[in-house]
N, C-alpha and C positions, 0 to 999 in steps of 0.2 A: 617322563617323556613318552611320546606316543610309540608304544610297541618296542621300546628299546631296553626296558628294564623288567626283569622278572625276579621277584623276591629280593629286591634291592641290589641285584647284581646286573652288570652290563652284559648284554648278549651281543658279542661281536659277530657280524656277518661272516659267513664262510668265504674264504678266498676263492676267486674264480680260477678255473683250470687255465693255465698259461697256454696260449696258442704257439705253434711253432714259429720260431724267429728266423726270418730269412738272413742270408749272409750279409752282414753289414758291419761297419766299424764306426765307433763314436770317438771323435777327437775334440779337445778343448783348446782354443787359441786365445791368447791375450790380444786385445785391441785397445791400447791405451788412449787412442784419439777419439773414442766414442764420447760425445758430449751431450747429446740431446736425442729426443725421439726421432728426429729426422735422420740421424746417423743410424739408428736401429733399423729404420725402414729401408734405407739405402743398402745396408749390408745384407739384410734378409732378402730383399728383392733381387740383389745381384746373385746371391748364392742360390736362390730359387731357380734362376735361369741357367745355372751352371750344371752341365751334364754330370750325372752320377751322384749329385747331392740329393739325398732323400728327405732331409729335414735340416733346417738351420734356425737357431734361436740365439739372438743377441741379448746380452744382459747389461743394462745400463749401470746398475749399482756396482757390479764386479768388473765391468768393462771386459767381458769375455764373450766369445762366440762358441757355442756348442754345435757341432756339425755331425750329422749321421750320413755316411756316404757308402756307396757301393765300391769296394776296393777293385772290382774288375773293370770299372769305368774311369774312376778318378783316384786321386791320391791327396794326402795332406798338403803336399807342395803345390798342387794345382789349386787347392782351396785358398792357400795363402796368396797365390798369385791373383786369384779373383778378388779377394778382399783388398789387396793393394791396388788393383785396377779400379776399385771404387773410391780410392783416395785415402785408405787407412793402412797404417802399418800393422802387421800381425806377426805373431810368432807362436809356435806350439807351447802349451803349458806342460812342462816335463816334471813328473813325479810330484805334482802339487806345488812346485816352487814357482812363485811369481815375484820376481824382483823388480818388475817394471814400475809399480806404484812407489816403492821405496826410493828408486832412482829419481822419479819425478819429484818427490818431496825434497830430496837433496838438491835437485836443480832449482826448485822454486824458492828455497830459503834465501839464498844470496840475492835473488832478483827482488824479493820483497824488501830486503834491507836497502838495496840501492834505490828502489822507487820511493821508499819512505824517506830516506835521507834527502833525495833530490826534491821531493814534494815539500818537505819542511823548509828547506833553504830557499826554494823558489817562492814559497808563500811569504817568507819574511821580506823578500825583495818586493813582492807584489803589494804587501801591506804598506810598505814605504811609498810606493807609487800611487796607490789608490786610497790612501788615508785622507783625512780631512785637510792635511797640509800639502796635498799634491800641488795646489796652485802655487805654493811657495818654492817648488822645485823647478829649476830651469830645464829646458828640453834636453840639453846635453846630458844632464844627470839621469833623466828618465831613460834616455837612449842607452846610456852605459848600463843601467840596471837591467834593461831588456836584453842587452848582449850578454851580460853575466848570466841571466836566466837561461838564455839560449845555450851557452857553453855548458851549463849544468844539465839542462833538459835533454838536449839532442843525444848525447851518448847514453844518458841514463835510460831514456825511453827506448832507444835502439836496443839496449841490452835487456832491460826488464820486460819489455813488451814482446820478446821473441816467442813465448808460448802462444800468444794470441796470433802473432803474425804468421808463424809456421802453420798453425791450425787453419787459419783463414786461407793461406796459400794452397795448402793441400786440398781444402774443400773446393776452391775455385778451379784448381787444376783438374779436378774430377767433375767440374760443371755442376756443382751443388752448392748449397748455402748452409752455414751453421751459425750458431750464436756468436762466434768469434769474428765473423765477417763484418757486421756493423760496428762491433767494438774496435776492430782494427781500422776501419774506415774513419771513425770518429777521432781516434787517436792520431792517425796519420794526417788527416786533413787539418785538424786543429794545430798540430805541430808545424806542418808545412806552411799553413797560412800565417801562423805567428812568426815564423822565420821570415816570410816574405814581408810582413808588416814591420818587422824589426829592421829589415834592410831599407825599407821606405821611410822609417823614422816616425811611424804613426803610433797611436796609443792602443790599438786593438791587438793586444798580444795575450795569448792564452796558454803559455807554457805551464802555469800553475794548474790550470784545469786539466791539461793532458797528463801531467805527472800524477796529480791526485787520482785521476781516473784509473791509471795503471796500478797505482798502489792499492786502491780499494778492490779492484778486480783480482789482483794477485792474492790478496788475503782470502777472498772467497774461494779461489782455486786451490790455495794451499790447504785450507780447512777440509775441502772436499777430498783432496788426494791423501791427506793424513788419515782420514777414516777408511778410505779404500785400501791403503797400504796394510791395514791390520786384518783384512779379510782374506781367507783362503778357501779353496774348494773343499767342502767336507767329504765329497765323494772321492776326490783324489787322495786326501789324507787317510781315508779308510782303506783304500787299496794299498797304502804303504805298509799295512799290517800283514800283507800277504807274504808268506815264506817264498824266497827266491829259488831255493833248491830243495830237493827231496832225496832221501836215501831209499833206494829201491832194492828189495830182495828178489832176485830172479829165481825161476823155477829150478835152475841147476845149483842153487845155493850161493851163487856169487852176489856180492853187494856192490852197488855203484851209485854215484850221485848224478842226478840229472836236473836240468832247470824245471821248475814247477810247471811251466807252461807246456812241457812235453809229457806230463802225466796223462795216462789214459785209464778209463774205468777197467777194473780187474787187476790192476797192479797192486803189489804188496809194499807198503811203506813201513820203514822202521823209524819210529818217533822216539828220540832220546829224551830223557828228563830235561826240562827247561827249554825244549824246542817247540816252535810253533808248527801246527799241523798244516800241511801244504794243500790239502784237498779234502772234500767231504768223503766220509767213508764209514766202515763198520769195523770195530775192534775184533780181530780174530785170535789174538793171543796177548795175555798180560793183564795186570790190574794196576790202575793208577788213579790219580785225581787230575781233573781237567778244570782249568780256569775258563768257565763258559759264560762269563759276564757279557760277552759279545752277543749271546743268544738270549739269555734269560734276564740279564741285569743283576743277577744275584751274585754277591761278592764271595760267597762260600764256594769252594771248589766242589765239583761233582765227581763222585766215584764212578769209574767206568771199568768194565770188564768185557769178556767175550760176548759179542752180540750187541754191544752198545754203539749207537750212532754218534759220530763226532763230526765236527765241522772245521773247515779251513779258517785259519786265523786264530783259533783257540789255542791255549797254551797247555802243554803237558807238564804238570807241576811236580810229579813224584817219580814214577818208574817207567822204564822203556815199554813201548807198545808196538804191536804189529797191526797195521790197519789196511784193509782192502779198500781201494778207492772206488767210489760210486759216482761222484760228480767232480769234474775238474775245470780249471781255468774259469771261463765265463759262466759256467753252470753252477758254481758253488753258491752257498748261501751268502758268503762274503761279497761276491760279485753282485748278487741280487740286492743286497743292502746298499751297495754303491750305486746301482741303477736307481733304486728307490730315492736315495738322497739327491741324485742328479736331477731326477724328475721334480722333486720338491723344490730344489733351488731355482728351477726355471719358472715357477708359478708364484710371482710376487706382485703385490702392490697395485690395487685398483686405482688409487690416487696417483701413483707414479705414472700409470698409463695415460690418465687424463692429462696430467701435466706434460707428458711427452707430446700428446696431440696439440696442445696449446703452443708448445715450443716450436713445432713444425710451422705453424702459421705466423709466429712472432717475427722470425728473421726476415721473411719476404715482406711482411707488413712494414717493418722498420725501413728497409731499403726503398720500398715504394713511397713511403711517406717522405723520406728525405729527398728522393728524386723529384717527387711532385712539388715539394717546397722550392727546390732549386728552379724548376721549370716555371712554376707559378710566378715567382718574383722576376724572372727574366722576361716572361711574356708581358707582364704589367709595366715593362719599361725601365726597370731598375737595373743597375749595373751588376756585373758578375761578382763584384766584391760583396755587395749586400746580399745577393742571392746565395752565394756560397757560405757567407757567414751564418745566415738563417738556416741553411741546410745542415751545416755543422752543428748548430745549436739543437736542431731536431735530432740528429744522430746521437749527440751526447745525452740529451735529456731523456731520450727513449732507451739508452743503454740500460740493460736490466739489472742495475746495481741493487736497487731496493728489492726487486723481485728475486734476484739471485741470492740476496742475503736474508730474505724473509724467513726461509726455513733453516738454512745453515746457522744463522745467528741464534735462533731458538734452540737448535740442536746443540750448539756449543755450550750455551747456558745450562741446558738440561743435562748434558753429558757431564759437565763440570760438577753440577750438584750431585748427580748420582755417583760419580767417582768418589766424592767425599763420603758417600754412604756405603762404599765398598761394592758398587755395581759398575761394571764395564759394559757399555753399549757398543756392540761391534758393527751392526748393520746400519748403513746410512739411513734407511727408511724404517729401521726397527721401532723407533718411538712412534711413528705414525701408525704402524700396525698394532703396537701394544695399546694404543689409545682406543682402538676399535673393538677390543675383545669383550665378550660377555660370558664366556665359559672358560674355565681353567681346568685343565687335565693334568694331574700330578702323577708322577712315578712315586713309588714308596721308598725303596731301598736307596739310600744316598741322597734322597731329595727331601721327603717328609721326615725321614730318619737320617741318622748320621752315616749309615752304611758301614758301621764298625761294631761288631758284636762286643758286648760287655757283660760281665758277670752280674746276674740279677741281684739286686740289693735286698730282696725280701726273704732271703734264705740264710739261716744261721750256719756258719761254717767255722769250724775250729781253726785257729791260726796255725797249729802244727800241721793239720791236714792240708791246708792251703799252701803252706811252705813246701811240703813234700811233693804235692802235685805240681807246683810251679817249678820245682827242680827238674822234674821230668819234662814239663811243657816247654821250658826254655830251649830245649834241644830241637824243637820243631818249628816250622814256618806256618803251620796250619793256623787259620784265623782264630779258631777256638783256643788253641794252645797259646797264641800270642795274647789273647784276651785274658787268659788265666794269669799270665806273667804280669800284665798291666794291673790286674786286680790285686795281686800280692804286693806289688810295688806301691800301688796307690794307698794301700792300708798300712804301709810302713813295715811289712813283714819281710824279714831277711830270709834268704834261701840260698842254697848252694847248687849250682848246676851239677847234675849227676853224670857220672861217666858210665859208659857201657850201655847207653840207652839205644834200643832198636826200634825203628819205626816201621809199622806194617801199613802200607798205603790203604786208605779207606777204612782202617780199623782203629789204630791208636799206637801208643807207645808202651814199651815194656822194658823192665830192668831186673836182672837177677840179683837177689840179695841172699844172705845166709838163711833168712827165715823162709824164703820162697820168692816168687816173682811178683813184683809190683806192676800194676797196669793202669794206664790212663787212656780211655777211649770210649768206643761205643758200648752199649749194653751187652751186645753179643760178644764183643771182644773181652770184656771184663767178667763175663759169666753171670750177668744180672738178668733176671727174668722180671719184666715189668707187667704186672697184672692190672694195675690201676692207671689209666691214662693220665690222671692228675699227678702221678708221681714220675711222669716221664721227664728225662733230663737230656741235655745235649751231650754231656760228657760224664763218665763215671770213673771214680778212682777206687781201685781195689788193691788191698795188700793182705797177706796171709793172716788168718786168725781174727780179722775184723770185718765188720759189715761194710759193704761198698757204699761210697758217698757219691751222690749225684750233684752235678753242677748244671744249673740252668743259665742259659745266655739269652740276652735280648738285644735287639737292635733298637736303641733308644730313639724316640722321636726327638726332633729338634725342640729345644726348650720353649720356643715361642710358637711352635706349630699350632697348638689349639687356638691361641689368640689370633694368629694370622688367618686361619681358616674361618674363625668366627667373624672377623672384620670383613673378609671377602664376601661371606654369605650375607652379612648385614647390608653390604653395598649392592646386593642383587646379583652377584656372580653365581653361576651354576658351577658347583665343584664336583669333580669326579676323580677317582683314583684308578689308574690302570698300571698294573705292575706284573713283572715276570716272577715275582716272589710267590711263595706258597699261598694258596687261597686262604688258609686259616690265619696266617700272619697278616695278610692284607685286610681281612675282615676285622681282626683285632685293632689294627691301626685306624680303620675307618670308624669303628665304634668309638674309640678314644677321641677322635677328632670331630665326631658328629656328622660324618659324611654318609649320605644315604646311597650314593651311586658309586659302586666299586666293583672291581673284578681282578682276581689274581691268576697267575699262570698264563699271562698274556704274551703271545709272540709278537715280534715286530710287525708282521703283516696284519695281525689283528688290531694293533694300535692304529695303523694306517686306516684300516677299514672303519674303526670307530670314529676317527677324525673325519673321514668321508661322510659317514652317517650324520654326524653333527652338522656338517656343512649343508647336507641336503635338508636338514631341519631348519636351516636359516641361522644356525649358531655360528659365532666367530670365536674360534678356540685358541687359547694360549696353552702351549705344551711346556711343562716344566719337568725336566728329567735329567739324569746324569749318566746312565749306562750307555755303552755302545749300542745296545739294542734300542735305545731311545733316539739315536741319531736320525734314522729316517723320519720318525714322527716329528722330531724337532725341525727338520728341514721342510717337511710338508705342512706343518701347522701354520696358521695365519701369522702367529708370532711364537717365539720360543725363548726360554731361559734355562740356564744350567748353573749349578753350584760350581765354585772354583775347584773343588776336589773331583769334579767329573773327569771322565776319560777325555783325552785331548780331542778326539774326534767329535764328541758331543759338544764340547765347548765351541769348536769351530762351526758346527751346524747351528748353534744357538745364536739368537739375535743379541742376547745380553747374558753376562756371566756375573754372578754375585759371590762375594767372598764371605768367609766367616761361617759361624754356626747358626746364624739367625735367619729364619725363613721370612722375617718381616721385610727383607729387601724386595720381595715380590710386591708387597703393598706399596712401598715407597716408589718403586719403579712405575707402577700403574698410576699413582698420584701424579708423578712428574710427567708421564707420557700424556695423560689426559689434559693436564694444564698446558703442556707444550703444544698440543694439537690446537687448543683454543687460541694460544698466542700466535701460532703460525697463521691462523685465519685472520687474526687482528692485523698482523703484519702485511698479509696480502691486501687487506682493506686499505691500509695506509699507502701501500704501493699503487693500488688502483686509483685512489683519490688523487695521489700525486700526479699520475699520468693524465687523469681527466682535467686537472687544474692547469698543468704547465705545458702539455703537448700542444693544445690549441694556441696558447700564447706564443710558443716558439714558432709555430707555423706562420702566425700573423706578424712575426718580427718583433714582438715585445720582449723577447728574451735573447740576450747575447750569449755566446758560448761560455763566457765566464759565469754569468748568472745561471746558465744551464748546469754548469759543473757544480755551482754552489747549491742549486736546488737538488741536483742528484745526490750530492754529498749529504745534504740535510735529510733527505728521505732515508738514506742509508743509516744516518745517525739515529733517526727516529725509530726505525725498525730494530736496530741494535740495542738502543736504550730500552725499548719495550721488552726485548728478550732478556736483557740482563736482570730485570726485576725477578725473573724466575729463580735466580740463585738464592735469594733470601726470603722469598715468600713463604708464609705459613700455609701449608696445603692440607686438605682433607680429602678423603676418598669419597667422591660423590657417588650417588646411586647410579647404576647402569640404566640408561634411558630406556623406558618401555618394557622393563623386565618386572616380573612379579616378585612378591615377597618370597 
């Protein structure tokens, strides 16, 4: 790559110096009534005109609004009032909990059942009326069937159609249009006209079309809400790791607890073992081990002592510490990671934006076309009944069932297939973005590797030595000690947990015996001098009168990682490794996998800088990572994936999560995503051809509302049937278009 790699290592640009941030607050609100691009434009325009609002960004996929405001001028309550004034309900998102989508799914389920039951029964009656034996049925029987249909349809449609009716009413009350307005008009007019025709005793009754329309639209809405209900804000979840209180040691020697938001630079915190650090700072007393996977992604704890810098959100795993705070509340690294993820979540989907623009034009066009049809037929001297019938047919036939189902139907088929392969797709537009990538950036620890140290198999170790070492190790929670225990058990070696074992944080374990002290730990702790780097070991076991025994540990690569990387490279994807792990460990993994572009010791901001550099080069990157340090990159990447063993926050930031130990899920996901993208385009083609063929016919009066409903349903069946083929198709990973070998 041009100027990006030196000696096969990726050179990340240096981070810019942060400019002073003016006084401002950022709040996230849920807005469940956001349906289309027009809704986004309305909310953002309204908030742009609201005094004190510095920036507002509405998110269609999450149905949330992120607002940056000046607290001296406005407040969250006034922002909610402004959003409601635009015709949308809104509520603050508290601690990352969003129960709105789950509640809407629960609301839609019974409505789908009622609509489906009503449509099926009305269709049975309609078949009896419109079958080839209709001429044999006397008028009184037809009228009875129509009244029975009305008795089923009217309450069913009134109940099942409420999501559309309420949304349309809210939009019209705010003097705007959305996609639910023409849908509600078509349903209402078809139902009202059918009832009027039933009262008059004519044959033009379309209760079946109205009920079927409601049923199809509710299914699409339910699928959409089900996907949204599983998404949560990664930034909000990350901030849940923040310690709520801190123990402070005052200068007079007194100890008190205060809320972490009241911490100030220069205060002395007392961090107990097992407690999260409440603010960034420097250790001034004590030695311990810190779980710093938040910063480095490395699963092994880091030994800290006087002078070592520690960060908010990290976990003190061993012994008490005294820490002098240097950065608090919104200035900590934890808060910065949250801001980075929030920014990443707000930059999504080129195709989604294009679809939003089209959606803004669609609703006015449908109403204009329906009104023009009504006026045209009236002007040409036809009665109101024919004019209204043709206008209803236009509204029904142009209702975006096929267009609305074109992508969701493919998504459902693709998600179902991937779920069977152990992959959960979380983001509604995740498949679209996954289909576009040409570069894949992997984290190492926990992604390419299992993230769990294991005893290297190429070293001969006496069973008695391993048993005695495991007897000491079982008393510790250190990852290497636990790996020692797993190795002994895996080899069927019996051992007894030893009593009287003392643990020295950052050094090792010791136990007094009649012969002397046995030790398991670092080379320095066990008195070993390593002169040859090739003899270096992760742990040493020493006992009186015998030579010390070294144990090497390794973080094994996933069993199919070489084959997966080879398959991706053969398909033309550019592969890179960015990891917070040690540079030598990353280099070894890259060599084993045949990856030329790699860099170790990478911080979260450097990963973001690298992704930005790739974007400037015209690359579309997929980020695959598991650590909390990967979460900002996962949120900012064009697409993202995480293993199921990843930290919760990384899973929430990722578009897809794969289970098990096989990395091949990445290949399968890309196969399905690329095929789903092509099928979505095919479905759009079907929907467009349907509109080109039937809309002019409806305008000219050649299509009745019933035929319009049948045509609409047929187009929906076609796009759904095309999508269902994806479940059983045999796929291969095609080459990335336009990329070099």
